C-alpha positions as CSV (number, residue, x, y, z in Angstrom):
1,X,2.4,4.2,27.4
2,X,5.6,5.3,25.6
3,X,5.9,5.5,22.2
4,X,6.2,2.4,20.0
5,X,8.8,2.8,17.1
6,X,8.5,1.2,13.7
7,X,11.4,2.5,11.7
8,X,13.4,0.0,9.5
9,X,16.4,-1.9,10.7
10,X,19.5,-0.9,8.6
11,X,20.9,-4.2,8.0
12,X,21.3,-7.8,8.7
13,X,24.5,-9.9,8.2
14,X,23.0,-12.5,6.2
15,X,26.3,-14.7,6.6
16,X,25.8,-14.8,10.3
17,X,22.1,-16.0,9.6
18,X,23.7,-18.7,7.5
19,X,25.9,-19.8,10.2
20,X,23.2,-19.8,12.9
21,X,20.7,-21.9,11.0
22,X,23.1,-24.6,10.4
23,X,23.6,-25.0,14.1
24,X,21.9,-28.2,15.4
25,X,18.9,-27.6,17.4
26,X,20.7,-28.2,20.7
27,X,19.6,-26.4,24.0
28,X,20.8,-23.4,24.8
29,X,20.2,-23.8,28.3
30,X,22.6,-25.8,30.4
31,X,22.4,-29.1,32.0
32,X,21.6,-27.3,35.3
33,X,18.9,-25.1,33.7
34,X,16.5,-27.7,32.3
35,X,13.3,-25.9,30.8
36,X,10.6,-27.1,33.8
37,X,7.9,-27.1,31.2
38,X,9.1,-29.4,28.6
39,X,12.0,-31.0,30.0
40,X,13.6,-30.8,26.7
41,X,12.2,-33.9,25.9
42,X,12.0,-34.3,22.3
43,X,8.9,-36.2,22.2
44,X,7.2,-33.8,24.3
45,X,8.5,-30.9,22.4
46,X,7.4,-31.9,19.0
47,X,4.0,-32.7,20.2
48,X,3.7,-29.4,21.5
49,X,5.4,-27.7,18.4
50,X,8.4,-26.4,20.4
51,X,11.6,-26.5,18.3
52,X,14.3,-25.8,20.5
53,X,15.7,-23.8,23.4
54,X,17.8,-21.9,21.2
55,X,20.8,-21.1,19.4
56,X,19.0,-19.5,16.5
57,X,19.1,-16.1,14.6
58,X,17.8,-13.6,16.4
59,X,17.2,-9.6,15.9
60,X,20.5,-8.1,14.5
61,X,22.5,-11.3,15.4
62,X,21.6,-14.5,17.4
63,X,20.3,-15.5,20.7
64,X,23.7,-16.5,22.1
65,X,25.6,-13.4,21.0
66,X,22.5,-11.3,22.4
67,X,22.7,-12.9,25.8
68,X,26.3,-12.7,26.0
69,X,26.6,-9.2,25.4
70,X,23.9,-8.6,27.9
71,X,25.8,-11.1,30.3
72,X,22.1,-12.2,31.2
73,X,22.9,-15.7,32.4
74,X,19.2,-16.4,33.4
75,X,17.6,-15.8,29.8
76,X,15.7,-18.4,28.6
77,X,15.2,-18.9,24.8
78,X,12.3,-20.9,22.8
79,X,11.4,-21.3,19.1
80,X,7.9,-22.5,18.4
81,X,6.3,-23.3,14.9
82,X,5.9,-19.6,14.1
83,X,7.8,-17.5,16.6
84,X,11.4,-17.3,18.4
85,X,11.4,-15.9,21.8
86,X,14.1,-14.3,24.2
87,X,13.1,-13.9,27.8
88,X,14.2,-12.4,31.0
89,X,10.9,-12.2,32.7
90,X,11.1,-12.9,36.3
91,X,9.1,-15.5,38.3
92,X,5.5,-14.0,38.9
93,X,3.1,-15.2,41.9
94,X,-0.4,-15.8,40.6
95,X,-2.9,-13.5,42.8
96,X,-5.7,-15.2,44.6
97,X,-8.1,-13.4,42.6
98,X,-6.9,-14.6,39.4
99,X,-6.3,-18.5,40.2
100,X,-9.2,-19.4,38.6
101,X,-8.4,-17.8,35.1
102,X,-4.9,-19.2,35.3
103,X,-6.2,-22.7,36.4
104,X,-8.0,-22.8,32.9
105,X,-5.2,-21.6,30.8
106,X,-2.8,-24.0,32.6
107,X,-4.9,-26.8,32.0
108,X,-4.9,-26.2,28.3
109,X,-1.1,-26.2,28.4
110,X,-0.9,-29.1,30.6
111,X,-2.6,-31.1,27.5
112,X,0.6,-30.7,26.0
113,X,3.3,-30.7,28.7
114,X,2.8,-33.5,31.3
115,X,5.2,-31.8,33.8
116,X,2.8,-29.1,34.2
117,X,0.3,-29.6,37.3
118,X,-2.1,-26.7,37.0
119,X,-3.7,-27.0,40.4
120,X,-0.3,-27.0,42.0
121,X,1.3,-23.9,39.9
122,X,1.2,-21.0,42.5
123,X,4.0,-19.3,40.5
124,X,4.9,-19.1,37.0
125,X,8.7,-19.5,36.8
126,X,10.9,-18.2,34.2
127,X,10.3,-21.4,31.8
128,X,6.7,-21.3,32.4
129,X,6.3,-17.4,31.4
130,X,8.1,-17.9,28.2
131,X,6.3,-21.2,27.3
132,X,2.7,-19.4,28.4
133,X,3.4,-16.4,26.3
134,X,4.4,-18.6,23.4
135,X,1.2,-20.7,23.6
136,X,-0.7,-17.5,23.8
137,X,1.0,-16.1,20.6
138,X,0.4,-19.1,18.4
139,X,-3.3,-19.0,19.3
140,X,-3.5,-15.5,18.4
141,X,-1.4,-16.1,15.1
142,X,-3.8,-19.0,14.4
143,X,-6.8,-16.7,14.9
144,X,-5.4,-13.8,12.6
145,X,-4.5,-16.4,9.9
146,X,-8.3,-17.4,10.1
147,X,-9.4,-13.9,9.9
148,X,-7.3,-13.0,6.6
149,X,-8.9,-16.1,5.1
150,X,-5.9,-18.4,4.9
151,X,-4.8,-21.8,6.2
152,X,-1.2,-22.9,7.4
153,X,-1.4,-25.4,4.4
154,X,-1.7,-22.8,1.8
155,X,1.4,-21.0,3.4
156,X,3.4,-24.5,3.9
157,X,3.9,-24.4,-0.1
158,X,6.2,-21.3,0.1
159,X,10.0,-21.4,0.7
160,X,11.2,-22.5,3.9
161,X,13.8,-20.5,5.9
162,X,16.6,-22.5,4.8
163,X,16.1,-21.4,1.2
164,X,16.0,-17.8,2.0
165,X,19.4,-18.5,4.2
166,X,20.8,-20.0,1.2
167,X,19.8,-17.4,-1.2
168,X,20.9,-14.6,0.8
169,X,24.5,-15.7,0.5
170,X,24.4,-16.3,-3.1
171,X,22.4,-14.8,-6.1
172,X,19.5,-13.7,-4.3
173,X,16.7,-13.0,-7.1
174,X,17.9,-15.8,-9.3
175,X,17.9,-18.6,-6.5
176,X,14.4,-17.5,-5.1
177,X,12.9,-17.5,-8.7
178,X,14.5,-20.7,-9.5
179,X,12.7,-22.3,-6.3
180,X,9.4,-20.4,-7.0
181,X,9.2,-22.3,-10.4
182,X,9.7,-25.5,-8.6
183,X,6.9,-25.2,-6.3
184,X,2.9,-26.0,-6.4
185,X,0.7,-22.9,-7.4
186,X,0.2,-20.6,-4.6
187,X,-3.2,-19.8,-3.0
188,X,-5.8,-17.6,-4.7
189,X,-4.9,-13.7,-3.5
190,X,-1.2,-14.7,-2.8
191,X,1.1,-12.1,-4.9
192,X,3.7,-13.8,-7.0
193,X,6.6,-12.0,-5.0
194,X,9.7,-14.2,-4.9
195,X,10.4,-12.9,-1.4
196,X,7.1,-14.1,0.0
197,X,7.7,-16.7,2.9
198,X,5.6,-19.1,5.1
199,X,5.2,-16.9,8.3
200,X,2.0,-15.2,6.8
201,X,4.6,-13.8,4.2
202,X,7.3,-13.4,6.1
203,X,10.6,-15.2,5.2
204,X,11.5,-16.1,8.9
205,X,9.6,-16.4,12.2
206,X,8.5,-13.6,14.3
207,X,10.8,-12.8,17.2
208,X,10.0,-11.1,20.7
209,X,12.5,-10.1,23.2
210,X,11.0,-9.9,26.9
211,X,13.5,-8.3,29.1
212,X,13.1,-7.5,32.8
213,X,15.6,-4.7,33.2
214,X,15.3,-1.3,31.8
215,X,18.9,-1.0,31.4
216,X,18.9,-4.2,29.4
217,X,16.6,-3.2,26.8
218,X,18.5,0.1,26.5
219,X,21.8,-1.5,25.8
220,X,20.3,-3.7,23.6
221,X,18.6,-1.2,21.3
222,X,21.7,1.3,21.6
223,X,23.9,-1.6,20.5
224,X,21.9,-2.9,17.8
225,X,19.9,0.0,16.4
226,X,21.3,2.9,17.5
227,X,17.9,4.0,19.8
228,X,19.2,5.8,23.0
229,X,15.8,4.9,24.9
230,X,14.2,1.9,26.7
231,X,10.6,2.4,25.2
232,X,9.4,-0.5,23.6
233,X,10.1,-1.2,20.1
234,X,8.9,-2.9,17.0
235,X,11.6,-3.5,14.3
236,X,11.6,-4.8,10.8
237,X,14.6,-6.9,10.4
238,X,16.5,-7.1,6.9
239,X,19.3,-8.5,5.4
240,X,21.4,-7.7,2.6
241,X,22.3,-10.1,-0.1
242,X,25.1,-9.7,-2.5
243,X,24.5,-6.9,-4.8
244,X,20.7,-6.2,-3.8
245,X,19.0,-3.7,-1.8
246,X,18.0,-4.7,1.9
247,X,15.1,-7.2,2.1
248,X,12.6,-8.4,4.6
249,X,13.7,-11.1,7.1
250,X,11.6,-11.0,10.1
251,X,9.5,-8.5,12.6
252,X,10.6,-8.3,15.9
253,X,9.1,-6.8,19.2
254,X,11.2,-5.9,22.6
255,X,10.3,-4.4,25.8
256,X,11.4,-4.1,29.4
257,X,8.6,-5.0,32.5
258,X,10.7,-2.5,34.4
259,X,10.9,0.4,32.0
260,X,7.3,0.1,31.5
261,X,6.1,-0.8,34.7
262,X,4.3,-4.0,33.7
263,X,3.9,-5.7,37.0
264,X,0.9,-7.9,36.0
265,X,1.3,-10.9,33.7
266,X,-1.7,-10.0,31.7
267,X,0.0,-6.5,31.2
268,X,2.7,-8.1,29.5
269,X,0.4,-10.2,27.6
270,X,-1.4,-7.3,26.2
271,X,1.8,-5.9,25.1
272,X,2.7,-8.8,22.9
273,X,-0.7,-9.1,21.7
274,X,-1.0,-5.4,20.6
275,X,2.5,-5.3,19.2
276,X,2.9,-8.8,17.8
277,X,-0.4,-8.2,16.1
278,X,0.6,-5.0,14.2
279,X,3.9,-6.8,13.2
280,X,1.7,-9.5,11.8
281,X,-0.2,-7.3,10.2
282,X,2.7,-5.3,8.8
283,X,4.7,-8.5,7.7
284,X,1.5,-10.3,6.3
285,X,2.0,-10.8,2.3
286,X,5.8,-9.7,3.3
287,X,6.6,-6.2,4.5
288,X,6.2,-4.2,1.2
289,X,3.0,-2.6,1.7
290,X,2.1,-1.1,5.2
291,X,-1.9,-1.0,6.0
292,X,-3.3,2.3,6.7
293,X,-2.3,3.2,10.2
294,X,-5.9,3.6,11.6
295,X,-6.3,-0.3,10.9
296,X,-2.9,-1.1,12.3
297,X,-3.7,0.7,15.5
298,X,-7.4,-0.8,15.5
299,X,-5.8,-4.5,15.0
300,X,-3.7,-3.9,18.0
301,X,-6.6,-2.8,20.1
302,X,-8.9,-5.3,19.0
303,X,-6.7,-8.3,19.9
304,X,-5.3,-7.0,23.4
305,X,-9.0,-5.9,24.3
306,X,-9.8,-9.5,23.5
307,X,-7.8,-10.6,26.5
308,X,-8.2,-7.7,28.9
309,X,-9.8,-4.3,28.6
310,X,-7.5,-3.0,31.8
311,X,-4.2,-2.6,30.0
312,X,-4.5,-0.6,27.0
313,X,-1.4,0.4,24.3
314,X,-1.4,3.6,22.5
315,X,0.9,3.9,19.5
316,X,3.2,7.2,19.0
317,X,5.4,8.4,16.7
318,X,9.1,8.6,17.8
319,X,9.4,11.8,20.1
320,X,5.9,12.2,20.4
321,X,4.5,12.9,23.8
322,X,2.3,10.1,25.6
323,X,-1.6,9.6,25.4
324,X,-2.8,11.5,28.3
325,X,-6.0,9.5,28.4
326,X,-7.2,6.0,29.0
327,X,-10.2,4.0,30.1
328,X,-11.4,0.3,30.4
329,X,-14.9,0.6,29.1
330,X,-14.7,1.9,25.5
331,X,-18.7,1.2,24.2
332,X,-20.2,3.6,26.1
333,X,-17.7,6.6,25.3
334,X,-17.7,5.5,21.6
335,X,-21.6,5.6,21.7
336,X,-21.4,9.0,23.0
337,X,-18.8,10.3,20.2
338,X,-21.5,9.0,17.8
339,X,-24.4,11.1,19.5
340,X,-22.4,13.9,19.7
341,X,-20.8,13.6,16.2
342,X,-17.2,13.6,17.3
343,X,-16.2,10.4,15.8
344,X,-14.0,10.6,12.9
345,X,-15.4,9.0,9.8
346,X,-13.8,6.4,7.4
347,X,-12.4,9.2,5.2
348,X,-10.9,11.0,7.8
349,X,-9.4,8.1,9.3
350,X,-8.0,7.0,6.0
351,X,-6.1,10.2,5.5
352,X,-4.3,9.7,8.6
353,X,-0.5,9.0,7.6
354,X,1.3,8.3,11.4
355,X,0.5,7.0,14.8
356,X,0.7,10.8,15.8
357,X,-2.3,11.8,13.6
358,X,-4.5,9.6,16.1
359,X,-6.0,11.1,18.9
360,X,-7.6,9.2,21.7
361,X,-11.1,9.5,20.0
362,X,-9.5,8.1,16.9
363,X,-8.0,5.1,18.6
364,X,-11.5,4.3,20.2
365,X,-13.1,4.7,16.7
366,X,-10.4,2.8,14.8
367,X,-11.2,-0.1,17.2
368,X,-15.0,-0.1,16.8
369,X,-15.0,0.4,13.1
370,X,-12.6,-2.6,12.8
371,X,-15.0,-4.5,14.9
372,X,-18.1,-3.7,12.9
373,X,-16.6,-4.6,9.6
374,X,-15.5,-7.6,11.0
375,X,-18.6,-8.7,12.3
376,X,-20.6,-7.4,9.4
377,X,-18.9,-9.7,7.0
378,X,-15.9,-11.7,8.0
379,X,-15.0,-13.0,4.2
380,X,-15.2,-9.5,2.8
381,X,-13.2,-8.4,5.7
382,X,-10.3,-10.9,5.1
383,X,-10.4,-10.1,1.0
384,X,-10.4,-6.3,2.0
385,X,-7.1,-6.9,4.3
386,X,-5.6,-8.9,1.4
387,X,-6.3,-6.1,-1.3
388,X,-4.8,-3.5,0.9
389,X,-1.7,-5.5,1.3
390,X,-0.8,-7.0,-2.1
391,X,-1.7,-4.2,-4.2
392,X,1.2,-1.7,-3.9
393,X,-1.3,1.1,-5.0
394,X,-3.3,-0.2,-1.8
395,X,-1.5,1.8,0.8
396,X,-2.4,4.7,2.6
397,X,-3.9,6.6,-0.6
398,X,-7.4,8.0,0.2
399,X,-8.5,6.9,-3.1
400,X,-7.0,3.4,-3.4
401,X,-8.8,2.8,0.1
402,X,-12.2,3.9,-1.4
403,X,-11.7,1.4,-4.0
404,X,-10.8,-1.6,-1.8
405,X,-13.3,-0.9,0.6
406,X,-16.1,-0.6,-2.1
407,X,-14.7,-3.9,-3.9
408,X,-15.2,-6.0,-1.0
409,X,-18.1,-4.3,1.2
410,X,-20.1,-2.5,-1.4
411,X,-20.3,0.6,0.4
412,X,-19.0,4.0,0.0
413,X,-17.3,5.7,3.1
414,X,-20.3,8.0,3.7
415,X,-22.6,4.7,3.5
416,X,-20.4,2.6,6.0
417,X,-20.2,5.6,8.5
418,X,-23.8,5.5,8.8
419,X,-24.2,1.6,9.1
420,X,-21.3,2.0,11.8
421,X,-23.2,4.7,13.8
422,X,-26.4,2.6,13.4
423,X,-24.6,-0.3,14.7
424,X,-23.2,1.3,17.7
425,X,-26.3,2.8,18.8
426,X,-28.0,-0.5,18.6
427,X,-25.4,-2.5,20.3
428,X,-23.5,-0.2,22.5
429,X,-25.0,0.4,26.0
430,X,-25.1,3.9,27.4
431,X,-23.0,3.1,30.5
């Protein structure tokens, strides 16, 4: 797969954000283009966790401006409890071989949307595709939140988006500090940073742009962030409050199905699971401290392969060559690497500083070791992630990673390698 960027956006126009969030939650679609899933019925939308169909703040501008810039008349927009989506995905016909799996998922969706009649759905139209992706991402968000050891209620005491918007147009630090002092005490483990927001730590919701045409993604990236390519992109959106350095706003992911030859809906699903998961991990407890690169990659693989082992994504640095190897069945390969002593240890993985340092074996090993730690002690796993993301010293520094590992699992890296290898040999089949 093409490289996935992780650079920081240069700036975000806070004044524009203020204007956009002040816009009433009216549907961005025209009366002739009413959503076929929710019907834009306020009661149905509220019960399903749907906020609106735009306009809203998005990427480096807003949904209406981006759609106008692309002259994309068929784009649809959707805001949910934790996400904002823009989509130009074309209708997709469900293959006969996949109908049973889709029927089960559509029945889950129909519990919230009376207009959805699962047995009759043979084609996912534009509205169904964006609603289905939103439904899937909200489930992924809830799963990750649980893995990290937190609840929605614990994040709900943090400032709402409007607080940050207001502060961004005045005295940022002073306004947020005053708001901080007026709020209930934060949950254990949450840092005292005034910029911490409700969306697992980010001030504003996670964003996803799903385009069909390669040219549209190329134009979007070139115009808004200066990247002249159509590779899938993760991006950290920031804004510039007066007399303040750029501060975090939200995490964004955009791609083109045409550019990456994503013909199956589950290929698109996996693209979101892999990349939005990494964005969530990056933004967890605010985008100040990145988790170790092997952990970020391992998390992306974990979430996407829970859904489908057919569509894998391998993060690369900008300008790097694509991963030349791939496989659906990873467990037999990992077992082979263990028996041949070819799998990198925790210490070696912890030394890696960029996605370019991870070869195919490291990708598979990162995924397997993440699974091992998660299954061994879920509580310790969540505390370990929190420690890595809340102490500025617990980043890619090797000694700091050792400390966090020992604090939460009680193992040295060598001891953990031995336990992981034994687990692989006991649970992974040869073929």
